[in-house]
N, C-alpha and C positions, 0 to 999 in steps of 0.2 A: 264380313265374317270377324265374327268371336275374337277376344283376345284369346289365345288358349295359356292358361294356367297349369305349370305343373307342380305339381305336389310331391315331387321325389326331395330324396337329403338336405337337407340345406349345405352348402358349401363352407368349410369354414373361412376363418374372416383370416385374409391375408399378415403375415408379419408385418408389414409395413403398416398398417389400419391397426393395429393388436394393442391395446392398454399395456402400458408400464407400467408393474404393481410401484407406488410411490417407496416402499423400500429400496427397493433397485433404482431404482434413480437417484435417492439421497446419496447409494454408496456408489453409482457413476462418479457423484458431482464429486464424492468423500476422496476416488483415486483421483479426479482430479486437482483437488487440491495440489492432493501431496504430490502428482506431476510437479506443477508448477514450484513449488515450494521445494521439492527437492533439485530441479533442475536451477532455480537459483543459488542450494545451499553449495552445488556441485561445480556451477560455477564461480565462485566465491571461494572454494573449499581454501587455498591455497593463505590466503589471511584469517580462516580458524588457529594457524599455529603462530599467529601474530601477539604470543603473550609469554614472558618469561617464566609465567609462573609454569606453564602449561610444562617445562623440562625437569620442574624441581618436581610437583611432583609424579610423575614420571620416574625420578630416581628413587622418591621417598617408597611405592608403589612394587619397583626393582628389588628394594632394599630388602621392603616386606614380605615380599614372594622367597629372597635368597637366606633369608635367614630366621621366619618366622616369628618372629620381637616385635611390640609396636614401641615404638622409642616414647620414653618418656621422660628423654630430656637430650640436649641440642647436640650434633653432633658435624651439623654440616657449614657450620662458622666457626672462626678462627676468633671472633671477638666476645661471641659467649657460650664457646665451646664447655657441654655441660652444665649450663642452665636447663631449669623446667619447662619442656616444650612436649606438648601431645599434637599425634599427627589426628587430629579431629577428624577431618574429610580423607580416612584412610581408606575407604573403597572403592573410591572415585578415582585417588593412587593408583589401585594396585586392578582397578581395572582398566585403566592407561596403560598402565606397564604392560598388560597382559596384550591389547591392542596394540602395541609397539613393540612385543615382544615377537608376537603371530605374524602380523603383517606392517612393520617397521610406520613410516610417519603415516603411510597411506590407511594404517590400519587407523591408526589414530583418529585421521579424519577421517573414514569409514562410521566410529562408532560415535561420533559425536555429531554427524550428518542423521542416524541412526535417532539419537536420543530429539534430536527437532525434528524430525520428521513426527514421530510416535508421541512429541506438543503438539504438532500440527497438526494432528489425527484426535487429540482432544477437543481439544481447542471448538476442530469442525463439528465434535458432534455437541458439543455444548448447545452451538448456535444450531446446529440443525431439528433439536425438541423445540426451535420457538419458530422459525424461520425458516421462508422459501428456498427451494435447492440455489437459486441464483446470489438472492441479499446473502447468504449461509457465506458462499463461495466466493463473493465478493471482502467482503469483512472479514473471515481469518484470515485471507489471505496478504488484503491488505496491512493486517495490521503483523501478521509474520512478517510482514517485508521491512516494517517500519522497528522492530523490534532488532531486525537481523543486523546491524550496527554491534551488535553486542552478543554476535552468539563468539563464541571462542572455543577451545578444546580444554576447557577447563572443569573441574566441579560444578559449579554451578550450570554448567549447558547439562551436565551427564544427569541431572537430580531434578533439573527441570521438569520434564512432564511425569515425576513420581508428585513434586509442589501442587504443578499444577492443578493434576487428577487429585491430589486429597480435596485441595482445596474447592475444585469446581464440587465434589463428594459432599460435605457436607453442606455445603448450599444449596445444592440439591434436593438433600434429605430436607432440609428443613424447607420448601418451596415444597416437597409433597407430603409435611405433616407426619415425619416419622425420622427413625434414631439414622445417622449413620451406621454403614453395617461394618461390622466388627473386622474385615477385613481393611480398614481403613487403620488401623491401627498398627498395621503391617508396614502398611507404607507409612505413617507418620516412624519407625524402626528403618527402615533403612532411608527416609529421607534423612534423619540424623545422623546415618553412615556413611553419607555420602556430601550431606554441604551442611553447614554450620548455621542457613538462614532458616530451617528449621524450626525456630524457634515461631517465625510468623504461622504457620500450621497452628498453635495454641490459638492465637489471635484470632486469626480466621472462622476455627470449633468455636468461641465463645462467642464471637458475634453471629453465627450463624444460630446459635442457640439462642441467643435475645433476639431475634428475628421469628426466633420457632412462637417462642414467648410470646411476645407484645404481637405477635400473629394472632393467636388462639383464641377463638369465639367467645371462651370464656376469660380471656386476659381481665377483664373490670374486675372479676373477682377473687384471680390472684390473690392480692397485695391482702386477703382476707384470710386466707387458706392457711391453715400450719403448718409447719416442717412437714409433718404425718403425712398428712393428707398430698401432698408437693407428691412425698414420693410411693404414695400408691397409683398415680398416676404414672402407670407403665409407660409410653414414650418420656415422658419425663426422665422416670428414673434411668433408665436406657440410656439419655442423655449427660446424667452425670457419671453416669459409672463410666462413660466414653470420654468425656473429659479431664475425672482422674485420672486414667490410666493415659493418655496420652502423655505424661511426662515420666509416669514408670518406663513404656514401650521405648520412649525414646531413650530411655537411658542404658538399656541394650544395645550394652558400646564397649570396645574395648576401655574406655576411660570412666565407666561409668557417668555420673553426678555431672563428672568434668564435664560430658558431652555438649550440659545445658551452660553453666556454667562460663563455660569456654565463648558464649555466644554473645555474653556483655563487658568480655574485655576491652568494646573496643569502644564504649563511652568516652571516654576521656583519653583514647589515643591519638597524640599529641603530631605523630607521624602519616594520620589519615589527611590532614591540611595538604602533604604534597606529593600523595597518589591521586591519579587520576580519576581510577573509580571510584575516592571516595570524595570525592569534593564539592560542596554544595553546585547545586544548578545556579546556575547564572542566564536569567532573561533575554533571547539574543544571540548566548554561543550557541547554542541545540534549535534552531532554526523550526526544524521540524517538529519538536516537541511542543516547542510554544504556540505550535500552529494547530495543533492537536487540543494543545490548552484550552486554548483563544475558543477556537472552534467545539470545543463543550462546556464552553459557563456557554457561549450563545445558541447550542441548543439547546441547553438546557431555559433559557431566558423565554423561547419561542416554539418552544412544542410543549405540548403532554406526558413530557417524555419524566414519568414519578418513580419511586422506589420508597423503600420502609428505611424508617429512621436505622437501622441495625446497620446495612446493606450501602448508607448513603458516609457511615460514620467509618465502615470497613474500607469503604473505596478512598474516601477523604485522606485515611491512615495512607492507604498505598501511594494516596501522591506525595504525603511527606515527606515519607521516606524515597518517593525518586526524587526530590527537590532539596531533601537531605545528605542525598549520596547515591549521585548519577545512576551506582551500578545497580540498581531496583531496576530502574528505567523499560525491562525486558519485561516484571511484572507487567507494571502499568502498561505497556501496551496488548498483553495477553490476556490480563484476568479479565477489567469492568468489561468492555465486550461479550465475555463469556457471561458473565453474574450476570452483566441486565440483559440479555437477550429474547428471556419472557415480556420486559418494562419495555421494549422496543417496539416489540411482534404487538402487544398493545396499543402503544402512539402511535404506533404506525399501521394500520392494518393491512397494505396494501404488500407489507414484506413479510405476515404472518404466515405461518404453515398451513392454519386453516384455511385465509382467503385461497394461498396457491390450493390445496385439496379439492378446494370447488371447484375451482374453474377444469380441472382433470384435462392435465394440459398432458398432450399426445405428443407432441412432435417439435419438431427444431433442435437444437445442442441439450434438449431435458431430454427427447426418448431417445437419442446420442448415447450419450453418458447413462443411459436407464439399461440398454439394452444391452451394454460392453464393458459394466462395471472391471470385471478380470480384465478384460483388456488394457480396457487405461491402467490398471492396476503394475502387471506386466510395462508398460509403456513409463510407469516411474520407473519404475527399477533400473529398466531399461537405460531410459532417457540421463537417472544419475551417476548409472556407470559410464554410458558414452559422454558426460558431460566434463566428469572428470576423469576423462583419458587421455590429453594433453595434457593435463598437472602432471599427468602417473608421468607419461610418456618423456617428458621434458623436465620430468626430476624437480620439479615446483613443488611437489609435496613436502617438503621441506618448510625449520624457521629460518625466515629473514635475518638474515647480516647485522641487523639491527639487532636483533632478542635475543641469536646466538653466533658467536663474531667466532667462526673457524677460521677464518684464515689468519689474525689474533692470537689465538689459542694456539695454535699449529706453530706461529716464529716466538710464541713463548717456550714449546715444548722443545724446538729445534735449538733454541738459544743454550736449551739444559734450566732454564732462569727457576731460581726454590726461594722458599721464602714463603710468608704473607702476601697476599693482595690488597691492595685497595681499589677495590673496581668501586663501577657506576649500579646503582638501584636496581636497572633495565637488565644487566649480566649478573645476576646472579643464581635466575635458574640451571641460564648453561653452566655456570664453577661445577652448580651442586653437581649438573648430569654428569660432568665431566668428572666431578672425585674430589673438585676442591674444594677448599675450606675457605668462607666465603667474609669479605667484610661486611657488607648487609645485600638482604635480600628481601623476597615478599611474602617474608613469613613475618609484617609486622603486626601483626592482631594478638599477637602472647609472649612474644621474643623482644628481644635488644632492648629490654627496660620498656616495656610494652609501650613501644612507640620511638621513646624518648629517645635515645640514642640516634636513630636514625633521623625523626626532625630534628636533632642539632649538629649534623653532619651538614645536611641540605641549608641549615641558616647558617652554619659558618663555611657555605662554598664560597670562593673568594678572598679566605678572608688567609693570607701569608702562615700569618706565626701556629694559627690554629693546621692548618695543612702539616708544616714541622712537624709539629708536635702530635697530630697521630702519624705521620711516619715513622717517628721514635720510639712513641706508647707503645705499638700496635707490632713492633719489629717488620715492617712493609718490603721485602723486597723486589715488588713489581707492580705497577697499574696497571687499570685494566680500566678506562675512559672511554664516555659516548664524545662524539665530537660535538666540540660547545661547551664539555664539562669546564666551568672554571679555573679545576685544579691544574688542567693540562697544558696553560699558559703560566702560571705558574710554575709548575715542576720544568720547563721550556725555559725560565729566567734565572734556574738550581745552575751550577758547574756541579754539581756533584751528581746528577739527576740529566740524560739523555735516550732521547726516543729511540725505542727500539722497532717497533711497526707503529705502519699508520696507513689507513688504511678512509673509505668514504664513512665507516662508521664507527671502527673504536682506534683511538691511538694509545702506545705500549711505552710506558716509561723504566727504564731498570738503571741501576746508580751506577754512575761513571764507571767505570770498571771492571762491572761486571761481567 
């Protein structure tokens, strides 16, 4: 018998074998990246509050909301009360204060995690434009995890998504042979009000413009062109206007031009040598960063990874900033991989998005991620909430005692101790949060004689004569010092001072008989 051929309607392909659109697969992998990053942040949530500056930023924001006044003079220390000081990062303080008033420390942590996940999404999107989903996921999560050691509930974390978006955007515009969108000017204005590092955006935009010019097919003729001819180039004209407007929009700030000037006062600040985040990087001290720098060096020597001179100079500048001041290592981990995604795809074709599209991947993890991006996004949200649950239930979402010495402060209140305090640098934020004028605190960038006062205090640690002079000159009525501070032994040796309180993290001394 001959085979019977049926000419009826063809059955629709089953869901199990139907190809998944590349866009949905990318969205699914993006959700998967956020799920991993969110769980990572949620499990480490209490550590986001391990910085004393968080406390004074909240206090500042609280005061701005209560009074509607932006400070122009110090009112938080007794040593420099009335001296000129501006709250250049006022917007971040207000956001932190609103979060704290709305949901306590859980609100502060949730706000910070939200900003960090937004940063992860921006970096992932930049990678996904050039690399396949798996490479994008692995590289994005890896460098996010490496940067996580610097994540804290502070202005730099809240401003991070704005900063990363702006820098990636201007470089993408240069690569596409277009000018940045005008919306990027709004991002610059927002960045300037949130964090003092916004001037890095000026450098990034200028370097991106140089990349645009130097990669123009007409570049050999540029040197012969007159300014009038250059101005008639529409895209170049837009770039020039954009660059000129950047400092203008940065001055849309309660303190105007001082928002820019204040970022340069740290250049000769002697206190920075004594503040960990501002110290220079020492090879071997941070072995993870050392390994990454060595690996990058080997990669450059053994592969075909190449980029433009302008981009190489900008990335070298990021490396310099990170080696000069370890606080910039966050951007060093997040930005180069995003800016070099196209170059990585060309140097390693197996990782490229184009090669992946040619293979028409339809099964495995990629299909799972592509078919259920919304479910993965929901899982990311639920995972963060559930992972934070134990910390919230156990009341662990609060500043640690080494940052917020609540027991010591309670002992002082119960004893009715008054007068000016001599405090350790790390306790300054807690004192401002409690409304107690400090001796020194984390506002070393523009106050305390531009850091000279703080530097002298650190240099004189352990000097009995200097301590005696400080107690008299500043009318010290009590001290709040961290365990291990050299002044503790000096105070113990004096007959006119006694310990009021001692715990694992703090020691309080008061005059004998008080």
